C-alpha positions in Angstrom: 0.2 0.2 0.1 2.8 2.0 0.6 4.8 1.5 -2.4 1.5 2.3 -4.1 0.9 6.0 -2.4 4.6 6.3 -3.0 4.3 5.6 -6.8 1.5 7.9 -7.5 2.9 10.7 -5.4 6.3 10.4 -8.1 4.8 12.4 -11.1 3.7 14.6 -8.8 7.2 15.4 -7.4 9.1 15.1 -10.8 6.8 18.1 -12.3 7.3 19.9 -8.9 11.0 19.7 -9.6 10.8 20.8 -12.8 8.5 23.6 -12.4 11.3 25.0 -9.6 14.2 24.6 -12.3 12.1 26.5 -14.9 11.7 29.2 -12.0 15.1 29.1 -10.9 16.5 29.7 -14.5 13.9 32.3 -15.3 15.5 34.1 -12.6 19.3 33.6 -13.9 18.3 34.3 -17.2 16.6 37.6 -16.1 19.5 38.6 -13.5 22.1 37.9 -16.2 20.2 40.2 -19.1 22.1 43.1 -19.7 19.8 44.6 -22.0 16.9 45.5 -20.0 15.7 48.7 -18.8 16.0 47.4 -14.6 19.3 47.6 -13.4 19.7 45.2 -11.0 21.3 45.9 -7.1 22.4 43.1 -5.6 24.1 44.7 -2.6 20.2 45.7 -1.3 19.4 42.0 -1.8 22.8 40.8 0.1 22.8 43.5 2.8 19.0 42.8 3.7 20.1 39.1 4.6 23.6 39.4 5.9 23.7 43.2 7.5 20.3 44.1 8.4 19.8 47.1 9.5 17.9 48.1 13.2 14.6 48.7 10.5 14.8 45.4 9.3 15.5 44.0 12.7 12.5 45.8 14.5 10.1 44.6 11.7 11.2 41.0 12.3 11.0 41.6 16.0 7.4 42.9 15.6 6.2 40.3 13.9 7.7 37.5 15.7 5.5 39.2 18.6 2.0 39.5 16.9 2.6 36.0 15.7 2.6 35.1 19.0 0.6 37.4 20.8 -2.2 36.7 18.2 -1.5 32.8 18.2 -2.0 32.9 22.2 -5.5 34.8 21.6 -6.5 32.0 19.1 -5.7 29.4 21.4 -7.6 30.6 24.3 -10.6 31.9 21.9 -10.2 28.3 20.4 -10.5 26.3 23.8 -13.5 28.5 25.0 -15.5 28.3 21.7 -14.9 24.2 21.7 -15.9 24.0 25.0 -19.0 26.7 23.9 -20.1 24.4 20.7 -20.3 21.3 23.1 -22.3 23.0 25.9 -25.8 21.7 26.8 -27.2 25.1 26.8 -28.6 26.3 23.7 -27.8 29.9 23.3 -24.1 29.1 24.4 -23.8 26.4 21.5 -25.5 29.4 19.5 -22.6 32.2 20.5 -20.2 29.6 19.6 -21.5 28.5 16.5 -22.1 32.6 15.6 -18.5 33.4 16.3 -16.9 30.7 14.1 -19.8 31.8 11.2 -18.6 35.3 11.2 -15.0 34.9 11.6 -14.3 32.3 8.9 -16.8 33.9 6.4 -15.8 37.0 5.7 -12.1 37.5 4.4 -9.3 38.8 7.6 -8.3 41.9 4.9 -12.3 43.5 5.6 -11.5 42.4 9.4 -8.8 44.5 10.2 -9.8 47.5 8.5 -13.2 47.0 10.5 -12.2 46.9 13.7 -9.7 49.6 13.4 -11.1 52.2 10.7 -14.7 51.3 11.4 -14.4 51.5 15.3 -12.1 54.8 15.2 -14.8 56.2 13.0 -18.2 55.0 14.6 -16.6 56.4 18.3 -16.9 53.2 19.5 -13.1 52.5 20.1 -10.5 54.7 19.0 -7.4 52.4 20.2 -5.0 54.9 21.7 -1.5 54.0 22.3 -1.3 51.9 25.8 1.8 52.3 28.0 2.6 49.0 29.0 5.7 48.5 31.6 7.2 51.1 30.1 6.9 50.3 26.3 4.2 51.9 23.9 2.0 49.9 22.3 1.1 51.8 19.2 -3.2 51.2 18.6 -2.8 49.9 15.3 -0.3 47.2 16.9 -3.0 46.5 19.0 -6.0 46.3 16.3 -3.6 44.1 14.5 -3.1 41.2 17.0 -7.0 41.3 18.1 -7.7 41.1 14.8 -5.7 38.3 14.2 -6.4 36.5 17.4 -9.7 37.1 16.7 -9.6 35.6 13.2 -7.6 32.6 14.6 -10.1 31.9 17.6 -12.4 30.8 14.8 -10.4 28.3 13.3 -8.7 27.3 16.8 -12.2 26.2 17.8 -12.8 23.7 15.0 -9.5 22.3 15.6 -10.0 22.3 18.8 -13.4 20.5 19.4 -12.0 17.7 16.7 -9.1 16.9 19.3 -12.2 16.9 21.8 -13.7 14.7 19.7 -10.4 12.0 19.0 -11.1 11.2 23.2 -13.0 8.0 24.2 -15.7 9.6 25.3 -15.1 7.1 28.3 -12.6 8.9 29.7 -14.6 11.8 30.5 -17.0 9.0 32.1 -13.9 8.0 34.2 -13.0 10.7 35.7 -16.7 11.9 36.2 -16.8 8.4 38.3 -14.2 9.2 40.0 -15.9 12.4 41.3 -14.2 14.7 38.8 -16.3 17.6 37.9 -16.6 18.6 34.0 -14.2 21.3 34.0 -11.7 19.5 36.0 -11.7 15.9 34.0 -11.8 18.5 31.1 -8.1 20.3 31.9 -6.7 16.6 33.6 -8.1 14.0 31.6 -9.5 15.1 28.0 -7.0 18.5 26.9 -4.1 16.4 27.7 -5.1 13.7 25.5 -6.2 16.0 22.8 -3.3 18.0 22.6 -1.2 15.2 20.9 -4.3 15.6 18.0 -4.0 19.4 18.5 0.0 19.9 17.7 0.5 19.2 14.5 -2.6 21.6 13.2 -2.1 24.3 15.4 1.3 24.4 14.3 0.6 24.4 10.5 -2.2 27.7 11.9 1.1 29.0 13.7 3.0 29.4 10.6 0.6 30.6 8.5 0.1 33.5 11.2 3.8 34.7 10.7 3.0 34.9 7.1 -0.3 36.7 7.6 0.7 39.7 9.2 1.9 41.0 6.4 -1.9 42.0 5.8 -1.2 44.3 8.7 -0.1 46.3 6.5 -3.6 47.9 5.6 -3.4 50.1 8.6 0.6 50.4 8.5 1.6 48.6 11.2 5.7 48.6 10.3 6.1 44.7 10.3 8.1 42.7 8.2 6.5 43.2 4.9 5.4 47.1 5.5 9.6 47.6 6.3 10.6 46.2 3.0 7.7 47.9 1.5 8.9 51.2 2.3 12.5 50.4 1.6 11.4 49.8 -2.0 9.8 53.2 -2.4 12.9 54.7 -1.2 15.0 53.4 -3.9 13.0 51.4 -6.4 14.3 48.2 -6.2 11.0 45.8 -5.6 12.8 42.6 -7.3 15.7 42.7 -4.5 13.9 44.1 -1.5 10.3 41.9 -1.5 13.4 39.4 -2.6 14.6 39.7 0.6 11.6 40.0 2.7 10.3 36.4 0.7 13.6 34.9 2.7 13.2 36.0 6.1 9.2 34.6 6.0 10.8 31.5 4.5 13.6 31.5 7.8 11.3 32.5 10.4 8.7 29.4 8.8 11.7 27.0 8.4 12.8 27.6 12.2 9.0 27.2 13.5 9.0 24.0 11.3 12.3 22.7 13.4 10.5 23.4 16.6 7.5 21.8 15.6 8.6 18.5 14.6 10.5 18.5 18.1 7.2 19.9 19.7 5.5 16.6 17.4 8.5 14.0 18.6 8.2 14.8 22.1 4.1 14.3 22.6 4.8 10.9 20.4 6.9 9.3 22.9 5.4 6.5 24.4 2.9 6.7 21.7 2.4 4.0 19.1 2.0 4.1 15.7 3.5 5.9 12.3 6.3 8.1 13.4 5.8 12.3 12.8 7.5 13.4 9.1 10.9 14.3 10.0 11.9 18.0 8.5 13.0 17.3 5.1 9.6 15.4 4.3 7.3 18.3 6.2 9.5 21.0 3.8 9.6 19.1 0.8 6.8 16.0 1.3 9.7 13.6 0.3 10.2 10.4 0.6 7.3 9.0 2.0 3.5 10.1 1.0 2.0 12.3 3.8 -1.7 12.3 4.6 -3.3 15.3 5.5 -4.6 16.4 8.9 -7.8 15.2 9.6 -8.7 18.5 11.4 -7.7 21.2 9.7 -8.9 24.7 10.5 -10.9 24.8 7.3 -8.9 27.6 5.2 
């Protein structure tokens, strides 16, 4: 069975390699062509990668901070949303379903614009700057974190719910027979077991979050993409600067892939079944056919 899956997947891998090779050849041909009107200034690219200035470093730092904070908010909302969708009271279930329906059914860019510009114009909330432990957090950054976190919570709701459902219902019944309340049993018995199922799609969601922060350009949050956009505006070198931005995003997601693989190996200790994919298989899909996750966020 494994042999058949690998043989089916090999033509797709060969096509992907061929496409990647053609793309590299096209880029090389474009870079070597001297007769074009665009003059490549590769020093901008190499300086941005190997000698980044404080603007690029601050953009990377802000991107990571926004991603981590927003993901934490999303996970917390996802846990409450998943519990709400399984609540006995109809009003709580309706509220959880309505939340997921709204934030999964509308574009994130619209949500960011509505939360930042819409609330300010309607005099509902103006997003003033906040001073926290001597650090000033601009209103745009607050709005961006809030919008990304609330949106992520809708997807995490379905991921956490699927993880909870994957646990044998007998676990909850056994916990209750020992005198545990529903909340205590959920915290100590069900959620720890569900975590092993939740972590892979959660890692994929955070990988996506690192890149989704670029949408905060709409409210001028100075994250990584905005920094490179401003640089290319000053020097008009879009190819070099945006290529450097792509490399930085690729580096961030690769680092997270290593961390995610380590977490999955730790959670998989003492558990039978197929071993988690290695970093090479995770990044390039080589070596074996990897089944898609059964509990994705529905993106």
